[in-house]
Structure formats: structure tokens, C-alpha cells
Backbone as numpy.savetxt, mean C-alpha at the origin, in Angstrom:
# Nx Ny Nz CAx CAy CAz Cx Cy Cz
26.00 -25.36 -32.83 25.31 -25.68 -31.60 24.36 -26.85 -31.89
24.32 -27.79 -30.98 23.46 -28.95 -31.18 22.02 -28.60 -30.83
21.10 -29.42 -31.32 19.68 -29.17 -31.10 19.31 -29.12 -29.61
19.78 -30.05 -28.75 19.45 -29.96 -27.32 19.97 -28.66 -26.67
21.15 -28.21 -27.08 21.71 -26.97 -26.53 20.88 -25.78 -26.97
20.48 -25.76 -28.25 19.64 -24.67 -28.76 18.31 -24.63 -28.00
17.75 -25.79 -27.76 16.48 -25.87 -27.02 16.64 -25.31 -25.62
17.72 -25.67 -24.96 17.97 -25.16 -23.60 18.15 -23.65 -23.62
18.88 -23.14 -24.60 19.10 -21.69 -24.70 17.77 -20.97 -24.94
16.93 -21.51 -25.80 15.64 -20.89 -26.08 14.76 -20.92 -24.83
14.71 -22.05 -24.15 13.91 -22.16 -22.93 14.42 -21.18 -21.87
15.73 -21.11 -21.70 16.31 -20.18 -20.74 15.93 -18.74 -21.10
16.00 -18.40 -22.37 15.64 -17.05 -22.82 14.18 -16.73 -22.54
13.30 -17.68 -22.81 11.87 -17.46 -22.57 11.57 -17.31 -21.08
12.19 -18.15 -20.27 12.01 -18.04 -18.81 12.51 -16.69 -18.31
13.63 -16.24 -18.83 14.18 -14.95 -18.44 13.22 -13.81 -18.79
12.63 -13.89 -19.97 11.67 -12.86 -20.40 10.46 -12.86 -19.48
9.97 -14.02 -19.13 8.82 -14.12 -18.23 9.14 -13.53 -16.86
10.32 -13.84 -16.34 10.71 -13.33 -15.01 10.85 -11.81 -15.05
11.49 -11.29 -16.06 11.66 -9.83 -16.17 10.30 -9.16 -16.32
9.43 -9.73 -17.15 8.09 -9.17 -17.34 7.29 -9.18 -16.05
7.35 -10.27 -15.33 6.62 -10.38 -14.06 7.11 -9.32 -13.09
8.42 -9.15 -12.96 8.98 -8.15 -12.04 8.56 -6.74 -12.45
8.53 -6.47 -13.75 8.11 -5.17 -14.25 6.67 -4.88 -13.83
5.77 -5.85 -14.05 4.36 -5.63 -13.72 4.12 -5.58 -12.22
4.87 -6.33 -11.45 4.72 -6.27 -9.99 5.16 -4.90 -9.48
6.24 -4.36 -10.03 6.70 -3.03 -9.63 5.67 -1.98 -10.02
5.12 -2.09 -11.22 4.09 -1.15 -11.67 2.86 -1.24 -10.78
2.48 -2.45 -10.39 1.33 -2.64 -9.52 1.58 -1.99 -8.16
2.78 -2.15 -7.62 3.12 -1.54 -6.33 3.09 -0.02 -6.42
3.61 0.53 -7.52 3.60 1.98 -7.70 2.17 2.49 -7.84
1.32 1.75 -8.55 -0.08 2.14 -8.67 -0.78 2.09 -7.32
-0.42 1.12 -6.49 -1.00 1.01 -5.17 -0.65 2.24 -4.33
0.59 2.70 -4.43 1.00 3.90 -3.68 0.25 5.13 -4.17
0.06 5.24 -5.47 -0.68 6.38 -6.02 -2.12 6.34 -5.53
-2.74 5.17 -5.59 -4.11 5.02 -5.09 -4.16 5.31 -3.59
-3.20 4.80 -2.84 -3.16 5.03 -1.40 -3.08 6.51 -1.06
-2.27 7.24 -1.81 -2.17 8.68 -1.58 -3.49 9.37 -1.89
-4.16 8.96 -2.97 -5.46 9.56 -3.32 -6.50 9.27 -2.24
-6.54 8.03 -1.76 -7.50 7.66 -0.72 -7.21 8.46 0.55
-5.93 8.59 0.89 -5.54 9.36 2.08 -5.98 10.81 1.95
-5.70 11.42 0.80 -6.05 12.83 0.61 -7.56 13.03 0.65
-8.32 12.07 0.12 -9.77 12.20 0.08 -10.42 11.97 1.45
-9.82 11.15 2.28 -10.47 10.75 3.53 -9.78 11.23 4.80
-8.50 11.48 4.75 -7.74 11.67 5.98 -6.98 13.00 6.09
-6.58 13.55 4.95 -5.67 14.69 4.96 -6.24 15.94 5.61
-7.56 16.03 5.73 -8.15 17.19 6.39 -7.66 17.36 7.82
-7.51 16.26 8.52 -7.02 16.29 9.91 -5.59 15.77 10.03
-5.17 14.97 9.05 -3.86 14.32 9.15 -2.94 14.72 8.00
-2.90 16.02 7.71 -2.05 16.52 6.63 -0.61 16.10 6.85
0.00 15.54 5.81 1.39 15.05 5.85 1.62 13.99 6.93
0.55 13.30 7.33 0.71 12.24 8.32 0.75 12.73 9.76
0.45 14.01 9.96 0.43 14.56 11.31 -0.99 14.48 11.86
-1.30 15.22 12.91 -2.64 15.19 13.49 -2.98 16.60 13.95
-3.92 17.24 13.26 -4.30 18.62 13.58 -5.13 18.70 14.86
-5.80 17.61 15.24 -6.67 17.60 16.41 -5.88 17.25 17.67
-5.12 16.17 17.60 -4.30 15.72 18.73 -2.85 15.66 18.25
-2.16 16.77 18.42 -0.81 16.90 17.85 0.18 15.85 18.35
-0.08 15.29 19.52 0.82 14.28 20.08 0.52 12.87 19.54
-0.44 12.75 18.62 -0.80 11.45 18.06 -0.80 11.49 16.53
0.38 11.65 15.93 0.43 11.67 14.47 0.19 10.26 13.89
-0.17 10.23 12.63 -0.31 8.96 11.92 1.07 8.32 11.74
2.04 9.15 11.41 3.41 8.65 11.20 3.91 7.99 12.48
4.31 6.75 12.37 4.84 6.02 13.51 3.80 5.49 14.49
2.53 5.62 14.15 1.48 5.18 15.06 1.49 3.66 15.25
1.23 3.24 16.46 1.12 1.80 16.74 -0.09 1.20 16.05
-1.03 2.04 15.64 -2.21 1.57 14.91 -1.83 0.99 13.55
-0.62 1.30 13.09 -0.14 0.80 11.80 0.77 -0.41 11.95
0.79 -1.00 13.13 1.67 -2.14 13.38 1.36 -3.33 12.49
0.09 -3.46 12.12 -0.32 -4.54 11.23 -1.58 -4.11 10.51
-1.88 -4.71 9.37 -3.13 -4.38 8.68 -4.36 -4.63 9.57
-4.32 -5.70 10.35 -5.44 -6.01 11.23 -5.66 -4.95 12.29
-4.57 -4.48 12.88 -4.67 -3.43 13.90 -5.21 -2.13 13.29
-4.75 -1.81 12.10 -5.20 -0.59 11.43 -6.67 -0.69 11.05
-7.08 -1.85 10.55 -8.48 -2.06 10.18 -9.38 -1.94 11.40
-8.97 -2.55 12.50 -9.76 -2.47 13.74 -9.88 -1.02 14.20
-8.81 -0.26 14.09 -8.83 1.14 14.48 -9.80 1.94 13.60
-9.73 1.74 12.28 -10.61 2.49 11.38 -12.09 2.13 11.59
-12.34 0.92 12.02 -13.72 0.51 12.27 -14.28 1.04 13.59
-13.38 1.42 14.51 -13.83 1.89 15.82 -12.84 2.90 16.40
-12.65 4.04 15.74 -11.69 5.03 16.26 -12.31 5.84 17.40
-11.46 6.49 18.19 -11.99 7.34 19.26 -12.56 8.63 18.66
-13.57 9.20 19.29 -14.10 10.49 18.82 -13.02 11.55 18.90
-13.01 12.50 18.07 -14.01 12.89 17.08 -13.79 12.23 15.70
-12.86 11.30 15.60 -12.58 10.68 14.31 -13.76 9.79 13.89
-14.20 9.95 12.63 -15.31 9.11 12.17 -14.84 7.69 11.84
-15.79 6.78 11.77 -15.50 5.41 11.35 -15.36 5.39 9.82
-14.60 4.43 9.32 -14.36 4.32 7.87 -14.67 2.93 7.35
-15.94 2.50 7.45 -16.28 1.17 6.93 -16.10 1.06 5.42
-16.22 2.19 4.72 -16.02 2.17 3.27 -14.59 1.79 2.91
-13.62 2.15 3.73 -12.22 1.81 3.45 -11.89 0.39 3.88
-12.41 -0.02 5.02 -12.07 -1.35 5.52 -12.77 -2.45 4.74
-13.89 -2.13 4.10 -14.63 -3.13 3.32 -14.05 -3.32 1.92
-13.30 -2.35 1.44 -12.72 -2.41 0.10 -11.25 -2.82 0.23
-10.96 -4.06 -0.09 -9.61 -4.61 0.10 -8.56 -3.84 -0.69
-8.90 -3.39 -1.88 -7.92 -2.67 -2.71 -7.60 -1.31 -2.09
-8.63 -0.55 -1.74 -8.39 0.76 -1.14 -7.72 0.63 0.23
-8.15 -0.33 1.03 -7.55 -0.51 2.34 -6.07 -0.88 2.21
-5.77 -1.82 1.34 -4.37 -2.21 1.12 -3.53 -1.06 0.62
-4.12 -0.26 -0.27 -3.39 0.88 -0.84 -3.10 1.94 0.22
-4.09 2.28 1.04 -3.84 3.33 2.04 -2.89 2.81 3.12
-3.01 1.54 3.49 -2.09 0.98 4.49 -0.66 1.01 3.96
-0.48 0.61 2.71 0.86 0.63 2.09 1.39 2.06 2.01
0.54 3.00 1.60 0.95 4.40 1.49 1.39 4.94 2.85
0.62 4.66 3.89 0.95 5.18 5.22 2.28 4.65 5.73
2.65 3.45 5.29 3.94 2.88 5.69 5.11 3.68 5.09
4.85 4.44 4.03 5.94 5.20 3.39 6.14 6.58 4.00
5.20 7.05 4.81 5.31 8.39 5.38 6.40 8.42 6.45
7.20 9.45 6.40 8.31 9.63 7.36 8.24 11.02 7.94
8.73 11.13 9.17 8.79 12.46 9.83 9.83 13.32 9.19
């Protein structure tokens, strides 16, 4: 093999390793986000919204709610929900926790 070909093979190999590594860490980050989202949900929401349902207003479950149409809509809802639901400024102010719970809620199915 000539030197230019060897160089190309080495560069290709290194780029491949970087791409595989990046995908591995992105997947791990996404899985960690779901774990965090579930923990945040259980700590703040599961008392009334066990399994994504609604113990107070049974006809308004979290699952499939229009409030989850976008992160902005969900954030606005958490900042000013209808009574008796409390406001959650602690969640909306923390980008990591907010992103995690929003991502987690997207995975809930009936």
C-alpha cells in the first residue's frame, strides 16, 4: 500500500471512531435524560398524574395533552396552570430538568 493510501485509510479509521463514539455518547445522554425526566416526574407530578393520567380531572390526562405540543406550550402551562395544580417555576427555570421531563412525557403512551 502506498503512503497516500495508508494515510487515507488511517484518516478514515479515525473519523469512523469519532463518529461511533459521538453516537454512543449522544445515545447515553438521551437515556440519562429519560431517567432524569422520570425522576423529576415522580418527584413533582406522579402524586396526581400517576402513569400519565390525572387523578383530579380524569378527562384531562397528561398523556396526549395539547399542553405537550411544544416545549414552549408546556413551559407556559407549568408557569400558570389552572387550580388546583400548583405552579412549577423550579422546573421551568432549570433547562436540564425541564428538557428531561418534557422528553420523558413524550414517551408516555396509553
